[in-house]
C-alpha positions in Angstrom: 0.0 0.0 0.0 1.1 3.5 -0.8 0.1 6.2 1.8 -0.1 9.9 1.1 -0.5 12.3 4.0 -2.1 15.7 3.5 -2.2 18.8 5.7 -5.6 20.5 5.4 -5.4 24.3 5.2 -3.9 25.7 2.0 -3.4 22.1 0.8 -6.8 20.5 0.4 -8.7 23.8 0.9 -7.3 27.3 0.0 -8.8 28.6 3.3 -7.9 28.3 6.9 -10.6 26.4 8.7 -9.4 27.6 12.1 -9.7 31.3 11.0 -13.1 30.6 9.5 -14.3 29.2 12.8 -12.7 32.1 14.7 -14.6 34.5 12.4 -17.9 32.7 13.1 -17.4 33.1 16.8 -16.1 36.7 16.7 -12.5 35.8 17.5 -10.9 36.2 14.1 -8.7 39.3 14.9 -7.5 37.7 18.2 -6.5 34.5 16.4 -4.8 36.5 13.6 -2.7 38.2 16.3 -1.7 34.8 17.6 -0.8 33.6 14.2 1.3 36.7 13.7 3.2 35.9 16.9 3.9 32.4 15.5 5.2 33.7 12.2 7.5 36.1 14.0 8.8 33.3 16.2 7.6 34.8 19.5 5.2 32.0 20.3 4.8 28.4 19.3 2.1 26.6 17.4 1.2 24.4 20.4 0.3 27.5 22.4 -1.7 28.9 19.6 -3.7 25.7 19.2 -4.5 25.7 23.0 -5.6 29.3 22.9 -7.8 28.6 19.8 -9.4 25.7 21.6 -10.2 28.0 24.6 -12.0 30.4 22.3 -14.5 27.6 21.6 -15.7 27.4 25.1 -19.5 27.7 25.3 -20.1 27.3 21.5 -22.2 24.7 19.8 -20.3 21.8 18.2 -22.4 22.2 15.0 -20.0 24.9 14.0 -17.5 22.2 12.9 -19.9 20.6 10.5 -21.0 24.0 9.1 -17.4 25.0 8.5 -16.4 21.6 6.9 -19.3 21.9 4.5 -18.6 25.5 3.6 -14.8 25.1 3.0 -13.7 25.6 -0.6 -11.9 22.7 -2.3 -8.5 23.4 -3.7 -8.2 23.4 -7.4 -8.4 19.9 -8.9 -8.6 18.5 -5.3 -11.3 15.9 -5.9 -9.7 14.8 -9.2 -6.3 14.3 -7.6 -7.7 12.2 -4.7 -9.7 10.0 -7.1 -6.6 9.5 -9.3 -4.4 8.7 -6.3 -6.9 6.1 -5.0 -7.0 4.5 -8.5 -3.2 4.1 -8.2 -3.3 2.3 -4.9 -2.7 5.3 -2.6 -4.4 5.7 0.7 -5.0 9.4 1.3 -4.9 10.5 4.9 -5.4 14.0 6.5 -3.3 15.1 9.5 -4.0 18.6 10.8 -3.1 20.6 13.8 -6.6 21.9 13.6 -9.8 20.2 14.4 -10.6 16.5 13.7 -14.3 16.8 13.1 -13.7 19.5 10.4 -11.0 17.3 8.7 -13.2 14.2 8.9 -16.3 15.8 7.3 -14.3 17.8 4.7 -12.3 14.7 3.8 -15.5 12.7 3.1 -16.5 15.5 0.7 -13.4 14.8 -1.5 -13.0 11.1 -1.0 -10.7 10.8 2.0 -12.0 8.5 4.7 -9.1 8.7 7.2 -8.4 11.9 9.1 -6.6 13.0 12.3 -6.8 16.2 14.2 -7.6 17.7 17.7 -10.8 16.3 19.3 -12.5 18.9 21.4 -14.3 18.1 24.7 -18.1 18.7 24.8 -20.3 18.9 27.9 -24.0 19.7 28.0 -24.1 20.3 24.3 -21.4 22.9 24.1 -17.6 22.9 23.9 -15.7 23.2 27.2 -12.6 24.8 25.7 -10.5 21.8 26.4 -8.9 19.2 24.1 -10.5 15.7 24.4 -7.4 13.9 23.0 -3.7 14.4 23.2 -2.9 17.7 21.4 -1.5 17.2 17.9 1.8 19.2 17.9 4.5 19.6 15.3 6.4 16.5 16.5 3.3 14.4 17.0 2.4 14.9 13.3 5.6 12.9 12.6 4.7 10.4 15.3 1.3 9.8 13.7 2.9 9.3 10.3 5.2 6.6 11.7 2.3 4.9 13.5 0.1 4.8 10.5 2.9 3.6 8.2 3.6 0.7 10.7 -0.1 -0.2 11.0 -0.7 -0.2 7.3 2.6 -1.8 6.4 3.2 0.9 3.8 5.6 0.3 0.9 5.8 4.0 -0.1 4.8 7.1 1.8 4.3 10.7 0.6 3.5 13.9 2.5 2.0 17.1 1.2 2.1 20.3 3.4 2.4 24.0 3.0 4.8 25.3 5.7 7.2 24.8 8.5 4.5 23.2 10.7 4.7 20.1 8.5 8.4 19.4 8.6 8.1 16.5 11.2 5.6 14.9 8.8 8.0 15.5 5.8 10.8 14.0 7.8 9.0 10.6 8.1 8.0 10.0 4.5 9.8 8.8 1.4 8.8 11.8 -0.7 7.8 15.3 0.6 6.0 18.0 -1.3 5.8 21.6 -0.1 2.6 22.6 -1.8 1.1 26.1 -2.2 3.5 27.8 0.3 3.1 31.6 0.8 5.5 33.9 -1.1 7.2 34.7 2.2 8.1 31.1 2.7 9.5 30.8 -0.8 11.7 33.9 -0.2 12.9 32.5 3.1 13.8 29.2 1.4 15.8 31.1 -1.3 17.6 33.2 1.3 21.2 32.5 1.9 20.8 33.0 5.7 17.8 30.8 6.5 15.9 30.7 9.8 16.2 27.5 11.9 12.7 26.3 11.0 13.3 26.9 7.3 16.7 25.1 7.4 15.0 22.1 9.0 12.2 22.2 6.5 14.4 22.3 3.4 16.3 19.2 4.6 13.3 17.0 3.8 11.7 18.7 0.8 11.8 16.8 -2.5 9.6 19.1 -4.5 8.1 22.6 -4.1 4.9 23.4 -6.0 4.4 27.2 -5.7 0.9 27.0 -7.1 -2.6 26.3 -5.8 -3.4 23.6 -8.4 -3.1 20.2 -6.7 -3.1 18.5 -10.1 0.5 19.6 -10.5 1.6 16.9 -8.0 0.2 14.0 -10.0 3.0 13.6 -12.5 5.5 13.0 -9.7 3.3 10.3 -8.0 1.7 8.2 -10.7 2.0 5.8 -12.2 5.5 4.9 -10.8 6.4 6.3 -7.3 9.8 4.6 -7.6 10.7 7.3 -10.1 10.5 10.1 -7.6 12.8 12.9 -8.7 16.0 13.4 -6.7 16.7 17.1 -7.0 19.4 18.8 -5.0 19.2 22.3 -6.4 16.5 24.2 -4.5 15.8 26.5 -7.6 15.1 23.4 -9.7 12.6 22.1 -7.1 10.2 25.0 -7.5 7.3 24.2 -9.9 5.1 27.2 -10.6 
């Protein structure tokens, strides 16, 4: 079996499901300030996720289903998933966001297996606490290893959009940085790279600086044993 692991936001959907939920509950600007702190390196992703979960306290869980059903699908998303499944790939979503959103959205595009943060409910509303172990940067990689072992995978691929996916990239045979922001591309090209970017680039096989998911297919089917081995970062970037 071949397994392909997808991040959710900016990879399978062009939107941020977490920001969309924050907007629905009137916390968008607060969450954007938290995201800015992460980008600037002053706070970590784990802390942001915990704060985002606290924002949910007292809100109806139906907001997850509403969000999952309203998220846009990335260009050629359904076509790519269908083609990958025809070629013996098992698609899996792993997100630092919310499991229920990933699960319902995944079903819309043909992905049956998803992992994310499960949020505690009590008396019909969210408590603001995580129900399961928090999915952190490192645990994304732990999950990938666990799933590979359980499925006895012959080949594994990961598709993510930023530094938050590098532990996932590290654990797979072929890693695709898909639809990264222009600022990430500039950081990658920079001679003096930040620590997170340096770690990221160690494990990237291909960069697709475009929002068309169909551009990854020629590198994955029909023969994953022909994955390109490219050392020059400039030649990695497919636009």
